[in-house]
LOTIVO-109893 format. One record per residue (C-alpha): residue number from 1; residue in three letters; x, y, z. Coordinates in nm, 4 decimals. Example, Ala and Ser with C-alpha at 12.3 -4.5 7.8 and 13.67 -1.06 7.14 Angstrom:
@i = 1, aa = ALA, X = 1.2300, Y = -0.4500, Z = 0.7800
@i = 2, aa = SER, X = 1.3670, Y = -0.1060, Z = 0.7140
END
This chain:
@i = 1, aa = ASP, X = 3.2560, Y = 2.2677, Z = 0.1969
@i = 2, aa = GLN, X = 3.0517, Y = 2.1532, Z = -0.1040
@i = 3, aa = PRO, X = 2.9182, Y = 1.8033, Z = -0.0251
@i = 4, aa = LYS, X = 2.8939, Y = 1.7051, Z = -0.3918
@i = 5, aa = ARG, X = 3.2740, Y = 1.7325, Z = -0.4287
@i = 6, aa = GLY, X = 3.3366, Y = 1.4676, Z = -0.1651
@i = 7, aa = PHE, X = 3.6288, Y = 1.6284, Z = 0.0171
@i = 8, aa = SER, X = 3.4859, Y = 1.6340, Z = 0.3669
@i = 9, aa = PHE, X = 3.3688, Y = 1.3682, Z = 0.6108
@i = 10, aa = ARG, X = 3.1493, Y = 1.6335, Z = 0.7761
@i = 11, aa = TYR, X = 2.8995, Y = 1.6252, Z = 0.4893
@i = 12, aa = ASN, X = 2.7541, Y = 1.3260, Z = 0.3096
@i = 13, aa = GLY, X = 2.8250, Y = 1.3322, Z = -0.0609
@i = 14, aa = PRO, X = 2.9756, Y = 1.1330, Z = -0.3462
@i = 15, aa = LEU, X = 3.3284, Y = 1.0132, Z = -0.2672
@i = 16, aa = ASP, X = 3.4985, Y = 1.2078, Z = -0.5452
@i = 17, aa = MET, X = 3.7727, Y = 1.4439, Z = -0.4137
@i = 18, aa = ARG, X = 3.8939, Y = 1.5509, Z = -0.7603
@i = 19, aa = MET, X = 3.9713, Y = 1.9221, Z = -0.7820
@i = 20, aa = GLU, X = 3.8152, Y = 1.9396, Z = -1.1283
@i = 21, aa = GLY, X = 3.5009, Y = 1.7626, Z = -1.0106
@i = 22, aa = ALA, X = 3.3114, Y = 1.4720, Z = -1.1589
@i = 23, aa = ASP, X = 3.4108, Y = 1.5691, Z = -1.5137
@i = 24, aa = ALA, X = 3.7809, Y = 1.5098, Z = -1.4425
@i = 25, aa = ALA, X = 3.9545, Y = 1.2387, Z = -1.6443
@i = 26, aa = GLY, X = 4.1456, Y = 1.0766, Z = -1.3576
@i = 27, aa = PRO, X = 4.0166, Y = 0.8280, Z = -1.1006
@i = 28, aa = SER, X = 3.8101, Y = 0.9479, Z = -0.8058
@i = 29, aa = ALA, X = 3.8602, Y = 0.8571, Z = -0.4410
@i = 30, aa = ALA, X = 3.5759, Y = 0.6064, Z = -0.4790
@i = 31, aa = ASP, X = 3.7613, Y = 0.4417, Z = -0.7677
@i = 32, aa = MET, X = 4.0681, Y = 0.4096, Z = -0.5476
@i = 33, aa = VAL, X = 3.9048, Y = 0.2626, Z = -0.2383
@i = 34, aa = ASN, X = 3.7054, Y = 0.0147, Z = -0.4450
@i = 35, aa = THR, X = 3.9835, Y = -0.1128, Z = -0.6729
@i = 36, aa = LEU, X = 4.3296, Y = -0.0780, Z = -0.5171
@i = 37, aa = HIS, X = 4.4911, Y = -0.3716, Z = -0.3416
@i = 38, aa = GLU, X = 4.4959, Y = -0.3603, Z = 0.0365
@i = 39, aa = LYS, X = 4.8720, Y = -0.2964, Z = 0.0546
@i = 40, aa = GLU, X = 4.8520, Y = -0.0132, Z = -0.1987
@i = 41, aa = LEU, X = 4.5797, Y = 0.1543, Z = 0.0051
@i = 42, aa = ALA, X = 4.7740, Y = 0.1118, Z = 0.3281
@i = 43, aa = ASP, X = 5.0925, Y = 0.2581, Z = 0.1782
@i = 44, aa = ILE, X = 4.9095, Y = 0.5582, Z = 0.0292
@i = 45, aa = ILE, X = 4.7288, Y = 0.6334, Z = 0.3548
@i = 46, aa = TYR, X = 5.0488, Y = 0.6054, Z = 0.5561
@i = 47, aa = GLN, X = 5.2769, Y = 0.8010, Z = 0.3205
@i = 48, aa = TYR, X = 5.0404, Y = 1.0933, Z = 0.2715
@i = 49, aa = SER, X = 4.9093, Y = 1.1252, Z = 0.6248
@i = 50, aa = GLY, X = 5.1275, Y = 0.9319, Z = 0.8692
@i = 51, aa = GLU, X = 4.8238, Y = 0.7358, Z = 0.9889
@i = 52, aa = HIS, X = 4.9786, Y = 0.4637, Z = 1.2065
@i = 53, aa = ARG, X = 4.6742, Y = 0.2387, Z = 1.1723
@i = 54, aa = SER, X = 4.6847, Y = 0.2562, Z = 0.7924
@i = 55, aa = ARG, X = 4.7016, Y = -0.1220, Z = 0.7546
@i = 56, aa = GLN, X = 4.3944, Y = -0.1691, Z = 0.9717
@i = 57, aa = VAL, X = 4.2125, Y = 0.1046, Z = 0.7791
@i = 58, aa = ALA, X = 4.2959, Y = -0.0548, Z = 0.4448
@i = 59, aa = LYS, X = 4.1865, Y = -0.3973, Z = 0.5703
@i = 60, aa = ALA, X = 3.8539, Y = -0.2538, Z = 0.6895
@i = 61, aa = ILE, X = 3.7996, Y = -0.0794, Z = 0.3553
@i = 62, aa = VAL, X = 3.8613, Y = -0.3985, Z = 0.1576
@i = 63, aa = LYS, X = 3.6298, Y = -0.5950, Z = 0.3882
@i = 64, aa = ALA, X = 3.3527, Y = -0.3335, Z = 0.3566
@i = 65, aa = ARG, X = 3.3713, Y = -0.3098, Z = -0.0218
@i = 66, aa = ARG, X = 3.3123, Y = -0.6842, Z = -0.0503
@i = 67, aa = GLU, X = 2.9679, Y = -0.6199, Z = 0.0950
@i = 68, aa = ALA, X = 2.8883, Y = -0.3098, Z = -0.1112
@i = 69, aa = PRO, X = 3.0786, Y = -0.0458, Z = -0.3115
@i = 70, aa = ILE, X = 3.2020, Y = 0.2499, Z = -0.1056
@i = 71, aa = THR, X = 3.0611, Y = 0.5529, Z = -0.2853
@i = 72, aa = ARG, X = 2.9735, Y = 0.8087, Z = -0.0148
@i = 73, aa = THR, X = 3.1858, Y = 1.0145, Z = 0.2225
@i = 74, aa = PHE, X = 2.9893, Y = 0.9055, Z = 0.5301
@i = 75, aa = GLN, X = 3.0431, Y = 0.5414, Z = 0.4353
@i = 76, aa = LEU, X = 3.4196, Y = 0.5803, Z = 0.4272
@i = 77, aa = ALA, X = 3.4306, Y = 0.7955, Z = 0.7399
@i = 78, aa = GLU, X = 3.2412, Y = 0.5345, Z = 0.9422
@i = 79, aa = ILE, X = 3.4690, Y = 0.2573, Z = 0.8182
@i = 80, aa = VAL, X = 3.7778, Y = 0.4519, Z = 0.9261
@i = 81, aa = ARG, X = 3.6275, Y = 0.5465, Z = 1.2629
@i = 82, aa = SER, X = 3.5539, Y = 0.1812, Z = 1.3318
@i = 83, aa = VAL, X = 3.9270, Y = 0.1074, Z = 1.3499
@i = 84, aa = VAL, X = 4.0872, Y = 0.4415, Z = 1.4426
@i = 85, aa = GLY, X = 4.0143, Y = 0.5731, Z = 1.7889
@i = 86, aa = LYS, X = 3.9887, Y = 0.9341, Z = 1.8960
@i = 87, aa = SER, X = 4.3195, Y = 1.1201, Z = 1.8933
@i = 88, aa = ARG, X = 4.4615, Y = 1.3337, Z = 2.1701
@i = 89, aa = ASP, X = 4.4758, Y = 1.6360, Z = 1.9403
@i = 90, aa = GLY, X = 4.0992, Y = 1.6297, Z = 1.8880
@i = 91, aa = LEU, X = 4.1100, Y = 1.5382, Z = 1.5188
@i = 92, aa = ASP, X = 3.8282, Y = 1.3309, Z = 1.3796
@i = 93, aa = PRO, X = 3.9628, Y = 0.9754, Z = 1.3265
@i = 94, aa = ALA, X = 3.8818, Y = 1.0024, Z = 0.9531
@i = 95, aa = THR, X = 4.0884, Y = 1.3188, Z = 0.8999
@i = 96, aa = ARG, X = 4.4189, Y = 1.1603, Z = 0.8018
@i = 97, aa = THR, X = 4.2715, Y = 0.9005, Z = 0.5674
@i = 98, aa = PHE, X = 4.0668, Y = 1.1628, Z = 0.3844
@i = 99, aa = GLN, X = 4.3755, Y = 1.3848, Z = 0.3573
@i = 100, aa = ALA, X = 4.5837, Y = 1.1035, Z = 0.2118
@i = 101, aa = LEU, X = 4.3253, Y = 1.0089, Z = -0.0496
@i = 102, aa = ARG, X = 4.2768, Y = 1.3716, Z = -0.1556
@i = 103, aa = ILE, X = 4.6511, Y = 1.4271, Z = -0.1927
@i = 104, aa = HIS, X = 4.6940, Y = 1.1128, Z = -0.4027
@i = 105, aa = VAL, X = 4.3857, Y = 1.1639, Z = -0.6187
@i = 106, aa = ASN, X = 4.5008, Y = 1.5151, Z = -0.7158
@i = 107, aa = ASP, X = 4.8776, Y = 1.4494, Z = -0.7264
@i = 108, aa = GLU, X = 4.9114, Y = 1.7476, Z = -0.4904
@i = 109, aa = ILE, X = 5.2774, Y = 1.6901, Z = -0.4025
@i = 110, aa = GLY, X = 5.3694, Y = 1.6604, Z = -0.7684
@i = 111, aa = GLU, X = 5.1706, Y = 1.9742, Z = -0.8528
@i = 112, aa = LEU, X = 5.3521, Y = 2.1653, Z = -0.5784
@i = 113, aa = GLY, X = 5.6924, Y = 2.0554, Z = -0.7037
@i = 114, aa = ARG, X = 5.6097, Y = 2.1558, Z = -1.0603
@i = 115, aa = GLY, X = 5.4703, Y = 2.4876, Z = -0.9380
@i = 116, aa = LEU, X = 5.7893, Y = 2.5704, Z = -0.7492
@i = 117, aa = ALA, X = 6.0011, Y = 2.4888, Z = -1.0544
@i = 118, aa = ALA, X = 5.7741, Y = 2.7012, Z = -1.2755
@i = 119, aa = ALA, X = 5.7982, Y = 2.9959, Z = -1.0339
@i = 120, aa = GLU, X = 6.1765, Y = 2.9682, Z = -1.0441
@i = 121, aa = LYS, X = 6.1667, Y = 3.0016, Z = -1.4229
@i = 122, aa = ILE, X = 5.9274, Y = 3.2970, Z = -1.4495
@i = 123, aa = LEU, X = 6.0360, Y = 3.5141, Z = -1.1558
@i = 124, aa = SER, X = 6.2580, Y = 3.8112, Z = -1.2435
@i = 125, aa = PRO, X = 6.5715, Y = 3.8848, Z = -1.0369
@i = 126, aa = GLY, X = 6.4536, Y = 4.0326, Z = -0.7071
@i = 127, aa = GLY, X = 6.1118, Y = 3.8719, Z = -0.7408
@i = 128, aa = ARG, X = 5.9705, Y = 3.7050, Z = -0.4305
@i = 129, aa = LEU, X = 5.8370, Y = 3.3552, Z = -0.3945
@i = 130, aa = ALA, X = 5.5933, Y = 3.2845, Z = -0.1095
@i = 131, aa = ALA, X = 5.4768, Y = 2.9278, Z = -0.0550
@i = 132, aa = VAL, X = 5.2145, Y = 2.8402, Z = 0.2072
@i = 133, aa = SER, X = 5.1850, Y = 2.4756, Z = 0.3109
@i = 134, aa = PHE, X = 4.9351, Y = 2.3092, Z = 0.5421
@i = 135, aa = HIS, X = 5.0959, Y = 1.9762, Z = 0.6278
@i = 136, aa = SER, X = 5.4439, Y = 1.8346, Z = 0.6752
@i = 137, aa = LEU, X = 5.4763, Y = 1.6725, Z = 0.3312
@i = 138, aa = GLU, X = 5.4197, Y = 2.0031, Z = 0.1552
@i = 139, aa = ASP, X = 5.6401, Y = 2.1971, Z = 0.3951
@i = 140, aa = ARG, X = 5.9241, Y = 1.9473, Z = 0.3601
@i = 141, aa = LEU, X = 5.9148, Y = 1.9752, Z = -0.0195
@i = 142, aa = VAL, X = 5.9165, Y = 2.3563, Z = -0.0083
@i = 143, aa = LYS, X = 6.1927, Y = 2.3616, Z = 0.2538
@i = 144, aa = ASP, X = 6.4141, Y = 2.1189, Z = 0.0628
@i = 145, aa = PHE, X = 6.3557, Y = 2.2994, Z = -0.2671
@i = 146, aa = LEU, X = 6.4559, Y = 2.6357, Z = -0.1223
@i = 147, aa = LYS, X = 6.7564, Y = 2.4923, Z = 0.0625
@i = 148, aa = GLN, X = 6.8801, Y = 2.3291, Z = -0.2560
@i = 149, aa = ARG, X = 6.8186, Y = 2.6292, Z = -0.4779
@i = 150, aa = SER, X = 6.9817, Y = 2.8657, Z = -0.2277
@i = 151, aa = GLY, X = 7.2960, Y = 2.6558, Z = -0.1968
@i = 152, aa = ALA, X = 7.2245, Y = 2.5497, Z = 0.1619
@i = 153, aa = THR, X = 7.2661, Y = 2.1785, Z = 0.0814
@i = 154, aa = PRO, X = 7.6094, Y = 2.0130, Z = 0.1091
@i = 155, aa = ARG, X = 7.8638, Y = 2.1187, Z = -0.1508
@i = 156, aa = PRO, X = 7.9421, Y = 1.8706, Z = -0.4316
@i = 157, aa = SER, X = 8.2075, Y = 1.6083, Z = -0.3582
@i = 158, aa = ARG, X = 8.3504, Y = 1.3087, Z = -0.5349
@i = 159, aa = HIS, X = 8.0349, Y = 1.1276, Z = -0.4207
@i = 160, aa = ARG, X = 7.8121, Y = 1.4113, Z = -0.5487
@i = 161, aa = PRO, X = 7.9758, Y = 1.5533, Z = -0.8624
@i = 162, aa = GLU, X = 7.8949, Y = 1.9123, Z = -0.9501
@i = 163, aa = THR, X = 7.6445, Y = 1.9596, Z = -1.2312
@i = 164, aa = ALA, X = 7.7683, Y = 2.1782, Z = -1.5121
@i = 165, aa = GLY, X = 7.5543, Y = 2.4581, Z = -1.6510
@i = 166, aa = PRO, X = 7.2171, Y = 2.5641, Z = -1.4981
@i = 167, aa = GLY, X = 7.1865, Y = 2.4500, Z = -1.1420
@i = 168, aa = SER, X = 7.5472, Y = 2.5133, Z = -1.0442
@i = 169, aa = ALA, X = 7.4695, Y = 2.8499, Z = -0.8785
@i = 170, aa = PRO, X = 7.1975, Y = 2.9545, Z = -0.6276
@i = 171, aa = SER, X = 6.8796, Y = 3.0716, Z = -0.7958
@i = 172, aa = PHE, X = 6.7242, Y = 3.1945, Z = -0.4675
@i = 173, aa = THR, X = 6.8285, Y = 3.3586, Z = -0.1434
@i = 174, aa = ILE, X = 6.6329, Y = 3.2949, Z = 0.1760
@i = 175, aa = PRO, X = 6.5430, Y = 3.5860, Z = 0.4096
@i = 176, aa = SER, X = 6.6671, Y = 3.5492, Z = 0.7650
@i = 177, aa = LYS, X = 6.3099, Y = 3.5378, Z = 0.9027
@i = 178, aa = GLY, X = 6.2657, Y = 3.1798, Z = 0.7827
@i = 179, aa = VAL, X = 5.9269, Y = 3.0146, Z = 0.8238
@i = 180, aa = VAL, X = 5.6243, Y = 3.2271, Z = 0.9173
@i = 181, aa = GLN, X = 5.3346, Y = 3.0778, Z = 1.1151
@i = 182, aa = PRO, X = 4.9953, Y = 3.2287, Z = 1.2035
@i = 183, aa = ASP, X = 4.9591, Y = 3.4024, Z = 1.5381
@i = 184, aa = LYS, X = 4.6708, Y = 3.3516, Z = 1.7808
@i = 185, aa = ALA, X = 4.4722, Y = 3.6417, Z = 1.6354
@i = 186, aa = GLU, X = 4.4875, Y = 3.5009, Z = 1.2834
@i = 187, aa = ILE, X = 4.3947, Y = 3.1522, Z = 1.4002
@i = 188, aa = LYS, X = 4.0968, Y = 3.2930, Z = 1.5906
@i = 189, aa = ALA, X = 3.9797, Y = 3.4815, Z = 1.2808
@i = 190, aa = ASN, X = 4.0496, Y = 3.1882, Z = 1.0496
@i = 191, aa = PRO, X = 4.0826, Y = 2.8516, Z = 1.2303
@i = 192, aa = ARG, X = 4.1870, Y = 2.6801, Z = 0.9084
@i = 193, aa = ALA, X = 4.5104, Y = 2.8782, Z = 0.9145
@i = 194, aa = ARG, X = 4.6308, Y = 2.7009, Z = 1.2298
@i = 195, aa = SER, X = 4.8581, Y = 2.4562, Z = 1.0460
@i = 196, aa = GLY, X = 4.9808, Y = 2.7030, Z = 0.7825
@i = 197, aa = ARG, X = 5.3540, Y = 2.7579, Z = 0.7328
@i = 198, aa = MET, X = 5.4832, Y = 3.0190, Z = 0.4889
@i = 199, aa = ARG, X = 5.8337, Y = 3.0154, Z = 0.3455
@i = 200, aa = THR, X = 5.9673, Y = 3.2909, Z = 0.1244
@i = 201, aa = ALA, X = 6.2671, Y = 3.3368, Z = -0.1037
@i = 202, aa = ILE, X = 6.4090, Y = 3.6022, Z = -0.3339
@i = 203, aa = ARG, X = 6.5075, Y = 3.5217, Z = -0.6922
@i = 204, aa = THR, X = 6.8695, Y = 3.5825, Z = -0.7880
@i = 205, aa = ASP, X = 6.9912, Y = 3.6605, Z = -1.1394
@i = 206, aa = GLU, X = 7.1284, Y = 3.3057, Z = -1.1864
@i = 207, aa = PRO, X = 6.9629, Y = 3.0706, Z = -1.4395
@i = 208, aa = ALA, X = 6.6843, Y = 2.8430, Z = -1.3250
@i = 209, aa = TRP, X = 6.7870, Y = 2.4865, Z = -1.2506
@i = 210, aa = ASP, X = 6.6958, Y = 2.2223, Z = -1.5057
@i = 211, aa = THR, X = 6.5463, Y = 1.9675, Z = -1.2664
@i = 212, aa = ASN, X = 6.2170, Y = 1.9477, Z = -1.0793
@i = 213, aa = PRO, X = 6.2223, Y = 1.8836, Z = -0.7030
@i = 214, aa = GLY, X = 6.1167, Y = 1.5701, Z = -0.5250
@i = 215, aa = PRO, X = 6.0627, Y = 1.2005, Z = -0.6091
@i = 216, aa = ASN, X = 5.7680, Y = 1.0671, Z = -0.8026
@i = 217, aa = PRO, X = 5.4804, Y = 1.1222, Z = -0.5576
@i = 218, aa = ARG, X = 5.2663, Y = 0.8593, Z = -0.7308
@i = 219, aa = ALA, X = 5.4953, Y = 0.5785, Z = -0.6165
@i = 220, aa = PRO, X = 5.4833, Y = 0.5478, Z = -0.2377
@i = 221, aa = ASN, X = 5.8335, Y = 0.4650, Z = -0.1138
@i = 222, aa = THR, X = 5.7497, Y = 0.4394, Z = 0.2552
@i = 223, aa = GLY, X = 5.5546, Y = 0.1272, Z = 0.3378
@i = 224, aa = ALA, X = 5.2850, Y = 0.1294, Z = 0.6004
@i = 225, aa = PRO, X = 5.4020, Y = 0.0087, Z = 0.9419
@i = 226, aa = LYS, X = 5.3369, Y = -0.3515, Z = 1.0289
@i = 227, aa = PRO, X = 5.0481, Y = -0.4096, Z = 1.2713
END
């Protein structure tokens, strides 16, 4: 909610989006929208938000930046709204594009994967892991990580040879309750909790696995849909 950080299309501010702020070493959202090729932009927007008009959004961004650099949140929001109509769920048309850029700028999926692996290493037997996600990409990573580490994935076969050493035994067990979602009272008290999904697991006394979950989130592997 701080305009100067550039996360929100509801306030006009510099198009930054970096968690560490303007002093961060990595590229900002403005750097991305003003330098990436149209296809790269479209793929990032689609992979990290599911925006079905990602190609049209990317095309509009590239066209607009030829006229003037895109440096403000209101600039980008208006560009996106010009090609994405109102959704049935009431979301602002700019929501998904802003989400995708923020996730990519901060490597949020990669950070989550590394955080889960770190928790696996430091938790004592009986310790509890609780992971709260707010969109499907995060939830899928948490779900797959816990399924794999609890032994819920298919057993090794001749097509999937068993890995010797750490990783050959479940490092977590999953409580029967499964995923926890906010009830109406919590959503009323805190509307931002509406999309939250919490998954929990209990650490076993088996060694931590020696691999991190998930593919490289910096390399989009799902191309944007064709117009």
